[in-house]
N, C-alpha and C positions, 0 to 999 in steps of 0.2 A: 598099657603101662605108660604113664606120663614121662615126658622128657625130664632128665635130671640136669639141672644147671650146675656148672662148676666154674671155678676161677672168677667168681663174682667180685667186681671192683667198683668203687666210686671214685670219680675224678672231680676235683674242685680246686678253685683258685681264683684270685682277683688281683691283678697286678698292673702297675703303670710305671713308666720311666718319667722322672722329673729332671728337667734341665734348669739348673740355677741361673738366674739372670742378674743377681745383685753384683755390684762392682767387686772385683777381686775374687770371685768364685769361679770354679771350673769343675768339670766332670759331670757325671750323670748319677743321679740317685734312683734307687729302685724302691718303690713304695708298694706295700701289700705283700701277698703271698702268691707264689707261682703255683703251677699245677702240682697238686698233691694226689697221690694214689692211696686209697684206703681199701684194704682187702676185707671183703665181707665173708669171712671164713666159714660161717655157719649157714650161709644161704644155699639152698638146693633147688629153688624154683625161680623162674623169671618169666615175665610176659610183658609185651608192648601192645598197647591198645590205642586206637584212635577214638576220640569222642567228639561228636558234633552237637552243638546246642544253639538255640536261637530264641531271642525274645523271652527271656526268663524261664525257658525250659530247663530241665535238669536230667542228669543221668546219675543214678545211685548204684554204686557197686558194693554190695555187702561182702566184707572180707571173709565171712565164714562160708560163702558159697561161690563167690566170684561170678554170679549170674546177674547181669545188670537189669535194673528196672528203669524203663524209659518213660518220661512224662512229656507230653506235648506232641500233637499231630501236625503234619505239614499242611500248608495252604498253597494252592496253585495260583500263580500270578496271572492276572488278567490286565491287558492293555487295550484301550479303546480309542479309536480315531472316529471322528464324526464328519461325514461328507456334507458339503454345503455348496450351493450354486447349481444352476442349470447350464448345460453345455450349449454354447452359442456358436461354436465352430468345431466340426469333427476333427479328430486327430488322436493323439495319445496323451493320457494322463501320466504323470510321473509320481510313482510311489516309492519312497525310500524307507526300508525297514532296517533298524539298528538293534543289535543285541550283543551282549558280551561273549556269547558262545555260538552265535550264528555264523556259520562258515561264509566268508566273503563279506561280512558286515563292514560298512553299510551296503546293503543290497539295493540296487535300483531296478525297479520293475516297471516296464512300460505297459500301459493298459489302453487298448483301443476303445474309444468312446465315440458316440455319434451326436450330431447336432440335435438339440431338444431333449437329450437324456436328462431326466430329473436327477436330483441328488441321490434318491433311492435307487434309480436305475443304474447309474454309473457306480454306486457303492457296491451293488451286486456283482458288477463286472470286476471290480477290484478284489472282492472276496474270492471270486473264481480264479483270478490270475494268481493271487497269493497262494491259494490252495494247490497250485500246480508247481510250486517251488519247493523242492525236496529239502533244501537247507532250512526252510522255515517249518515245513510240516513234520520234519523229524523231531522237532522240539515243541512245536505249538500246534494247537487246533485253531484253524481259521474259522471265525464265526461272526455272528451279528445278524441284525435284520434292519430293514428300512435303511436309514442313513448310518447306522453303526457298523464299524469294521473292527472286529476284536481278534486278539491273539490270546489264547489260554494255554498256559504251560501244561504239557502233558504230564510231567512228573513234578511233584512238589519239591521245592528246593528254596534256597535263599533268594531274596528279592534282587532282581537286576535293575538298578536305577537307570541304566542306559537304554533300556528297551523303549523303542519309539517307532511310530508309524507316521510318516510325513506325507501329506497329500498336496499336490500342486499341478498346475498346467504344465504340459510338456509342449506338444505341438497343437494341442487343443486350446480353446478359451472357454471361460465361464466358471471354472472351479475357483471357489474361495480358498486361497492357500491356507493350509493348516499345518504349520511346520512341527508342531508339538502335539502329541497325543496325551491321553490322560491315563494314569495308573489307577484302574478301577479297583483292583484288589492286589494288595502287596503279597508277594510270595514269602512263605516262611518255611525254613528247613525243619523237618521233623528231628526230634532228638534221636541220636544214633550212637551206638557203641559197637566197635568191630575190631577184628585183628587187622593189621596193616595189609594183609593179603586181600582184604575186601570181604572176607567171609564173615557173616554175622557171628558175633561173639556170644557164646552161651556157656561160659565156664570151661572152655576147652583150649588146649594149645593148638599150634598150627598143624599138628598132625591129626587133630580131631579127638585127642584123648582128654579125658576129664582132668582138670587141674585140681590138686588138693587145696583145701582151705588154708588160709593164712594162719599159722600158729604164731610165728614171730616175723615181724616186718623189719628188714634191715636197711632198705633204701627205697626211696620213691622220688621220681622226677616228673614234673608236669611242665610241658612246654606249650605255650600258645603258638601254634604252628601257622595258622592262617586265619583270615577274617578281615572285616573292615576295621580301620584304626580305632573306632570308638568301642570295639568289643572289649569286654572284660569278663573274666571267669571268676566265680567265687568257688573256692575249693575248701571243703570242710570235713573233718572227722571229729570225734568226741573232744579231743584236746588239741586240735590243730585247725587253723583257719587262715586262708591267704586269699589275696585278690591278685589276679595276673592279667595284665594288659596284653594285647597283641604284640608278639615279639619278645615277651618276657619268659623267663624260666624260673621255676621254684624247685629246689632240690633239698632233700633231707636224707642223711644216712648215718649209720653208726657202725663202728668196726670192732667194738670190744666184746662182741658176743651177746650183748643185751638186745632186747627188742627196742625198737623206737617207742619211747614212752608215749608219744602222741598218737600212735596207731595200735589199737588192740584188735585181737582176733575177732571180736564181736562187733567191731566198728562198721559203720557205713561210710564209704568215701563218696561224697556228694559233689558233683561238678555242675554248677549252674551258670547259664549264659546271662550276662547282664547287658542289655542294650541292642545287640544285633548278632548276626551269625558269626560263629567262630569255631575253629577246630583245635583241639588240644591233643598232644601225644603224651601218653602216660606210660612210664616204665616202672614196674613194680618188681623188686627183688626180695624174696622172702624164703621162709621154710615152713 
């Protein structure tokens, strides 16, 4: 048996204080409307979902089944550094690996190299050394051949623009410094829709019980929760469309017992990512 929601409410308001500055004026003026509570008396069901989209991917939530349809597969990010120069004095090469979720980033790894090591020879030693650092190998596969040194993301997710492999002389000589590596393949986050507990959402509430289809929708809120500043969501149903930038919130509700005219029980709610990775939190209150 599905959970029954009660005491459903919508909160809305937009208000600011104005301080008069003209000569002879005093006091503070209030502009707008403060927090207003609207009781959604006929609502019996509620769910909160997280949706992730990237690079024009979309998530479609049919309101008659609440089982999401996801479009857009993920892509594993690949970063490549290229070794150059023959070692002219034995010592240690200095390799610095940077990444937004690599523990201890930037990580400095010293790699022992020998006089007369060619670029291909010392590149293999770098690959071996990086492959022994758990903070790197927990997230990336170390690879490459000849002079190429690559990091390939194990799980597909959004692109990390800070990912970098820097190559330089430490106590050795002969390495041609390469402070910046090349993003060979940009990472792309797959389209996702799930409950906030992290469990895959398939038309179920957080207890795993099937949710009933939407007969009447009384309130919906979409909040652009995280993502790069350039991200924008397109949100659409049959008679509703909005665009929401990162940090913005769109909310619609009705409290007189009627269904939201812009959301019908046979509608598809479609959330599309425009430009880059972003995450939206969707609250739906209905009967």
